C-alpha positions as CSV (number, residue, x, y, z in Angstrom):
1,M,-0.3,0.1,-0.1
2,A,1.3,3.4,-1.0
3,K,2.3,5.8,2.0
4,R,-0.1,8.9,2.7
5,S,1.6,12.1,2.2
6,L,1.9,14.5,5.2
7,Y,-0.7,16.6,3.6
8,Q,-3.1,13.8,3.5
9,R,-2.0,12.3,7.1
10,L,-2.7,16.2,8.5
11,R,-6.1,16.5,6.9
12,S,-7.5,13.4,8.3
13,T,-8.4,15.8,11.6
14,A,-11.2,17.6,12.3
15,Q,-9.2,20.8,13.9
16,V,-6.9,20.7,10.4
17,R,-9.6,20.5,7.8
18,L,-11.6,23.3,9.4
19,A,-8.9,25.3,9.7
20,L,-7.9,24.9,5.7
21,F,-11.4,25.5,5.3
22,V,-11.4,28.6,7.0
23,L,-8.3,29.7,5.6
24,G,-9.8,29.1,2.0
25,C,-13.1,31.3,2.8
26,L,-10.0,33.9,3.8
27,F,-8.4,33.5,0.8
28,M,-11.3,33.8,-1.3
29,L,-12.6,37.0,0.8
30,L,-9.1,38.9,0.3
31,A,-9.1,38.4,-3.5
32,P,-11.5,41.0,-4.3
33,L,-9.4,43.5,-2.0
34,L,-6.4,42.6,-3.6
35,G,-7.6,42.9,-7.3
36,P,-6.9,46.4,-8.0
37,L,-3.6,46.1,-7.1
38,P,-0.9,45.3,-9.5
39,G,0.2,41.8,-9.8
40,P,-1.8,38.6,-10.3
41,G,-3.4,38.3,-6.7
42,F,-7.2,37.7,-7.6
43,I,-6.2,35.1,-10.0
44,I,-3.9,33.2,-7.9
45,L,-5.8,33.5,-4.4
46,F,-9.8,33.0,-5.3
47,P,-8.7,29.7,-7.2
48,L,-6.3,28.5,-4.5
49,G,-9.0,29.5,-1.3
50,L,-11.9,27.5,-3.6
51,A,-9.6,25.0,-3.7
52,L,-9.0,24.5,-0.2
53,A,-12.9,25.2,0.7
54,L,-14.2,22.5,-1.3
55,Q,-11.2,20.0,-0.8
56,N,-12.3,20.6,3.5
57,S,-15.8,20.9,3.5
58,A,-19.0,18.7,2.3
59,W,-21.0,21.8,3.0
60,A,-18.9,23.8,0.4
61,K,-19.2,20.9,-2.2
62,R,-23.1,20.8,-2.2
63,I,-23.4,24.7,-2.6
64,Y,-20.6,24.1,-5.4
65,V,-22.6,21.4,-7.2
66,R,-25.7,23.7,-6.9
67,F,-24.1,26.7,-8.7
68,K,-22.5,24.2,-11.4
69,R,-26.1,22.8,-12.2
70,R,-27.4,26.5,-12.4
71,H,-24.5,28.2,-14.4
72,P,-22.9,25.4,-16.2
73,R,-21.0,27.9,-18.4
74,Y,-19.0,29.6,-15.5
75,A,-18.7,26.0,-13.8
76,G,-16.7,24.8,-16.8
77,W,-13.9,27.4,-16.4
78,T,-14.0,26.9,-12.3
79,D,-13.4,23.0,-13.1
80,R,-10.6,23.9,-15.7
81,L,-8.6,26.4,-13.3
82,M,-8.6,23.8,-10.7
83,R,-8.0,20.6,-12.9
84,R,-10.9,18.6,-11.4
85,T,-10.9,14.9,-13.4
86,S,-14.9,15.9,-13.9
87,A,-13.7,18.8,-16.2
88,A,-11.7,16.4,-17.7
89,R,-14.0,13.7,-18.4
90,K,-16.7,16.2,-19.9
91,R,-14.3,17.7,-22.3
92,E,-13.9,14.0,-23.2
93,R,-17.1,13.0,-23.7
94,E,-17.9,16.2,-25.5
95,A,-14.9,15.5,-28.2
96,L,-16.3,12.0,-28.5
97,E,-19.7,13.0,-29.4
98,A,-18.6,15.8,-31.8
99,S,-16.3,13.3,-33.8
100,V,-19.7,11.2,-33.7
101,N,-21.8,13.6,-34.7
102,A,-18.8,14.9,-37.5
103,K,-18.8,11.4,-38.7
104,A,-22.6,11.2,-39.3
105,A,-23.0,14.6,-41.0
106,E,-20.1,12.9,-43.5
107,R,-22.6,9.6,-44.1
108,R,-25.5,11.8,-44.7
109,P,-26.2,12.7,-48.2
110,N,-26.6,16.2,-49.4
111,D,-29.9,17.5,-50.6
112,D,-28.9,19.8,-53.2
């Protein structure tokens, strides 16, 4: 069996998970304040905070899933930024559907 990393072992305690969740929320709250300042503060801080919050809170995951269902356009780019496996599977599925549709269009006779 593979040995778990230090991060994974630390995350197994409720206190550390709560602290990481609070840190993620803090990063998300600070990101808009750092947005007007020069540099990539918002672009780095907000996704990092979102990732920490989603990894360490079942409540945040439920809210995020609800957001994804209501706003699939915006949820797609957040999934890509966070490199979620669900986004990769969705892109593969869409590419496969597009290739199947293209092949079906080639087989269809043209009505000219």
